[in-house]
Residue, then its C-alpha position, 0 to 999 in steps of 0.5 A: x616726062x614733061x610733067x615732072x619738069x613743070x612741077x619742078x619749075x612751079x616749086x622753084x622759088x615758090x614763096x616769091x611766086x605766091x607773094x606775087x600772086x597775092x600782090x596781083x590779087x590785091x592790086x586787082x581788088x584795089x583797082x576794082x574798089x577805087x573804080x567803083x562809084x557811089x550814090x547815097x539816097x535817103x530812105x524812110x525808116x520804118x519802126x517795128x513795135x509790137x505795142x507793148x514796148x515803145x521808144x521814149x527817145x527820138x528816132x530819126x524819120x529817115x536814114x542814109x543808104x550808100x551804094x557802091x557799084x560800077x559806073x554803068x549800074x550807078x545810074x540805075x540806083x533809086x530809093x524806090x523799093x529800098x526798105x530800112x527797118x528798126x525792129x524793136x518787136x523782139x525786146x520785152x524789157x524796159x531799158x537802153x538798147x543799141x538796135x541795128x538798122x536792117x536794109x532790104x534791097x530790091x532784086x535789081x540792085x541785089x543782082x548788081x556786081x560788084x555791090x557794096x551797101x552801107x547805112x548811116x547810122x548803122x545803129x540807133x540808141x533807144x530807151x524803151x518803156x512800156x506802152x501806157x494810156x491816160x485820159x487828158x483834158x482838151x485845152x483850146x488855144x486862141x488867136x487874136x483879140x476880141x472887140x474892145x471891152x470884151x474878153x474870152x470867158x469860159x469854154x466847154x469842149x465836147x468831149x472834155x477828155x481824150x485818151x492818149x497812149x505812148x511811153x509810160x513816163x511821157x504819157x504820165x507827164x501829159x496834162x492836156x491836148x490843145x486844139x488848133x488856134x481858134x480865131x477870136x479876133x473882133x468877137x463880141x458874142x459867144x460862139x460854137x465851132x468844131x476844132x481839130x486836136x493838135x498833138x505836138x509830141x510825136x512820141x504819143x498818139x491820140x486814140x479815136x479822136x481828131x476834133x472836138x466841138x467847142x463852146x466859147x463864151x465872150x464876156x464883158x471885160x472887167x474894169x475898176x472905177x471910183x465914184x467920189x463926192x456922193x452925198x449920203x441920202x437920208x430915207x424913211x424920215x418919220x413925218x414928225x421928225x426933221x434932220x439933215x446931213x452933209x455927209x458924203x463919201x466915195x465908192x470903188x466898183x468892179x464890173x463890166x467896163x463898157x456898162x460902168x462907163x455909161x453908168x451914173x450913180x443915183x441920188x440914193x446910191x449912198x443912203x442911211x435909213x431912219x425908219x426905226x427912229x421913234x424919238x429925237x436924239x443923236x444917232x450913228x447910222x450905218x450907210x448902205x450902198x445901192x448899185x446894179x447887180x452887174x457891179x461888185x463893191x470893192x470899197x466904200x469910204x464911209x460906213x456910218x454917219x452921225x445924224x441929229x434928229x429933232x421934232x418938227x413944229x406942229x404947224x409944219x406937220x399940219x402943212x405937210x398933211x394939209x398943204x394950203x389949209x387954214x382954220x378961222x375960228x370966228x367963221x366956225x362959230x357963226 
């Protein structure tokens, strides 16, 4: 008998009562939500790739995970054992993808109540390409300056090439891998040393090689110098001829600067050869240049000279052959 009046009371004006219950629940949830505290922690982002497809765009190394819970639980939140992953292993075709980030929480956080977890960013836009391999040259980089008068010359690396792999378009554009800076400050002699390889592009990796052996040549620094007013030396003049020349010229040489600064031209640096002349006359003779093999002749101002060749008087020839000799006909007849 008492149940029926109770049901009638419940049914009386029930829409208003239901609305009150809903509003009460909303107030409860709102109060509970606004009373929560939050804590954001940076989490290292782990990228899962199967090796066939790799990203050619930059992927952040970490993400921010925000956890909302009660004040008594918030102090227990640490980044330890929280795992953030970007799974690319399911993708098999090249292209652009928006890939969501998944977050795995340790059990001590999962069991918290209430609990709200968000991650920023929620998705990462990536461009995937097939993994590619390429052999590239090792190129050393140098720091400092050799001793004055010296320069860094040729170099050799062992090995000469290394294999790199990564996104197809990036690997194909890589021409070389550099070494750590090699100190050549004040160097004047060639040297050999080991050097670590430096990979400045995070999207590619170097296979099975962390360093190389480097042979560096330290050479003389080249310089250019002009030598002027050099007389042209006449050589191999036949004994029965005489000639003279006041011809002179200048030369410009390229070569090791330190050696060139100490070098003095010889009297026959510029010369003309008369060894083939057999009779008097006027001759146009080529001019030769004699310089050390370390030097390279850049230019010479005189290429030929004109020489007049005359016969020498017999007496001068005899004096050259028998210097100081005299002939007395009377004494010879006695």
